[in-house]
C-alpha positions, -999 to +999 in steps of 0.1 A: -271+515-164-298+497-184-309+514-216-344+517-231-357+495-259-350+512-292-370+500-322-362+515-356-390+533-374-387+510-404-397+480-382-426+497-365-451+487-392-448+452-377-454+464-341-490+449-340-480+416-356-477+388-329-440+383-338-422+397-308-405+382-277-382+394-250-348+378-244-323+375-216-288+361-211-288+328-193-259+309-177-222+313-177-222+308-215-246+338-217-271+321-240-297+345-254-330+328-244-363+341-259-390+350-234-428+347-238-443+381-234-475+366-219-460+344-192-424+355-187-413+319-193-391+306-222-406+312-257-402+290-287-395+302-323-418+274-336-448+281-312-468+313-321-486+311-287-453+322-271-450+354-293-468+387-287-471+422-301-442+447-297-462+465-269-466+432-250-430+423-254-419+458-243-441+457-213-428+423-201-392+432-208-395+465-190-411+449-160-383+423-158-355+448-166-346+429-198-325+457-212-289+461-224-266+447-211-289+420-196-314+413-223-338+430-247-364+426-275-365+402-304-386+394-334-394+359-349-385+356-386-413+331-393-439+357-384-425+384-407-419+367-440-414+399-459-382+406-440-347+391-445-320+391-418-283+389-424-261+384-393-224+392-396-208+374-366-176+385-349-167+410-376-155+438-353-121+436-335-116+446-299-103+480-311-135+486-331-120+478-365-144+462-390-132+432-410-127+440-448-153+414-458-179+429-434-172+464-448-178+452-483-211+435-475-223+465-455-215+488-484-234+465-508-264+467-485-260+504-478-295+513-489-312+493-461-312+493-423-283+478-403-275+477-366-250+465-341-259+433-323-260+431-285-225+418-281-211+448-300-189+425-320-214+418-349-239+435-372-274+427-384-287+438-418-325+439-423-341+443-457-366+428-481-361+400-507-386+407-534-369+383-559-366+354-535-397+334-525-380+308-504-381+301-467-344+299-457-322+297-426-285+292-432-252+296-413-218+295-429-185+311-437-179+330-470-147+325-490-135+357-473-138+341-439-169+361-429-192+342-406-228+349-416-263+337-409-292+344-433-329+341-425-363+347-441-396+333-427-375+308-407-383+294-372-357+316-356-358+347-334-335+377-339-326+404-314-334+440-323-312+466-306-320+498-325-283+507-326-283+518-362-250+520-381-245+557-390-240+551-428-273+532-431-308+547-433-338+539-410-355+523-440-359+489-457-345+482-492-345+451-514-314+430-508-323+400-530-291+402-550-269+403-519-287+373-504-284+353-536-247+362-538-241+351-502-258+318-508-237+311-538-206+318-518-214+295-489-201+259-491-225+230-495-256+246-508-274+264-537-291+297-537-327+297-525-353+293-552-367+325-566-396+307-583-413+292-553-451+293-557-471+318-537-461+351-521-459+361-485-494+377-486-508+343-495-486+326-468-499+351-442-535+342-451-528+305-447-511+311-414-541+333-402-567+307-411-548+278-394-541+299-363-577+310-359-592+277-368-610+290-399-594+263-420-572+233-414-568+205-440-564+224-473-545+252-455-521+228-438-515+209-471-508+241-489-484+256-463-466+223-459-460+221-497-448+257-498-424+254-469-408+221-480-407+232-516-388+263-506-362+244-487-375+243-451-367+209-434-396+185-427-389+187-390-391+225-389-421+226-411-440+201-389-431+220-357-443+253-373-476+238-384-483+222-351-474+255-334-499+273-355-526+248-346-517+251-309-525+288-311-562+277-310-576+280-274-577+246-258-615+249-252-621+250-290-600+220-299-626+195-311-623+161-326-618+176-361-589+197-347-573+166-331-575+146-363-559+174-383-532+179-356-523+142-357-522+143-395-495+170-396-465+145-398-481+127-427-489+159-446-453+171-442-439+138-453-461+138-484-450+173-493-413+163-487-417+133-509-432+155-537-402+178-537-375+150-532-373+143-569-368+180-580-341+184-554-324+152-567-326+166-602-308+198-591-281+177-574-277+157-605-272+189-626-245+200-601-227+167-602-227+166-640-216+202-643-188+197-618-175+166-637-175+184-670-158+215-657-131+194-640-126+176-673-118+209-689-151+214-709-160+249-721-181+266-694-205+280-720-211+245-734-216+232-698-242+259-691-260+252-724-261+214-716-273+221-681-301+243-694-312+216-718-311+189-692-328+211-666-357+218-690-361+180-695-361+174-658-384+203-649-357+225-633-363+262-641-337+278-664-327+305-638-322+277-612-301+256-636-280+287-644-274+294-607-264+258-601-238+260-629-224+294-617-221+280-581-203+248-593-180+269-614-171+291-585-164+261-563-142+245-589-122+278-593-117+279-555-105+243-555-080+250-583-067+281-564-062+260-533-044+233-552-020+257-569-018+283-542 
C-alpha cells in the first residue's frame, strides 16, 4: 500500500521555496527520475522552471500516486544553499545491520536530522554548513570503505522520505566539521574552501534578480565568479545560469535578454580563467608537500614552508593548512598499504 508524503518539520521553512520536484522509478534499473510539478514531465536539476513549491510537488505526486514504493518528493540542492546533504549509500545489510563506518558518521552528526533513503539500504543526513561557503557536489569512498555523496547548492536533486532515524532530532544543526573531514578523507580532492566570497543570502538575491529579469549582466558575472571560485565546474555553472534566465516568461525575453543569454558561456569561461591560477597554486602546494613528506622532512617544517609559500601565492593560510593535512593523511595511507 502506498504511504503518504512525510516532510520533516525542520525542512518545512523551505516549503514555499520553488525547490521541489516529484520523482518516480523508471525502467528495469529503477532509475529515480525527477518530475516537474507543473507539467508531470521530467524535471532537470539545472532548470528552475521545472521546480515548484512543496505544495505543488505534493499535489502532482499525489495525483500520480508517486508514493513509496513507487516514487515520492525531492528537493533541489541548488535552490536551498543553506542546506548540506550527506548520502551514505548501501550502508545497511540485508539483516538491517549498519556498517561500523556509517554508525560512526551518524553519531558524529547526531545533533542534526537524518533519515533512511527510499531503498531502505542507505541514509541521508541533512544539516547546515556555516563554516563552508563553497558550492560542492562530490561522490567517493572513505578510507573505511563507506560510499558517500556530499552536496551543497549543487545542481542535484535529493529525495526526502521523512523516515527519520530514531536517534536523530527533527532539527537542523551545523555539520561543517564533519563535511570538511569527509572531504579530506576522499581520494583525489581537497576540502571545499571556507573563505569563498559572499554568503547564501547574497547568492539568493542574485538568483532572484536573474530569474525575475531585474538584473542580468552584473548579476550573471557575480554568480559565475562565485560558483566557479567555490569549485563548481564551468559546465554546471553555465547550465545553472541559463536555467535561471529561462525562468523568464518567453513573452518577456527581449533582445537584451537574448544577448545576455548568449553571453553566458563567455562569462563562465572568464570566471573559470580567473580562478585557474589559484587552483594551480593549491595543486603546486600539494605536490611540494607530498614530495617533502616522502623525502622524510619534518611535517612541522613542511607545514611552515607551505604557509609561507601559500602567503606568497595568495592561498589563504587555512586552505594551505588543509592541503598539508590532507597530503599527510594520504602519505600515511600509502605507507600503511606498502607495509601492510
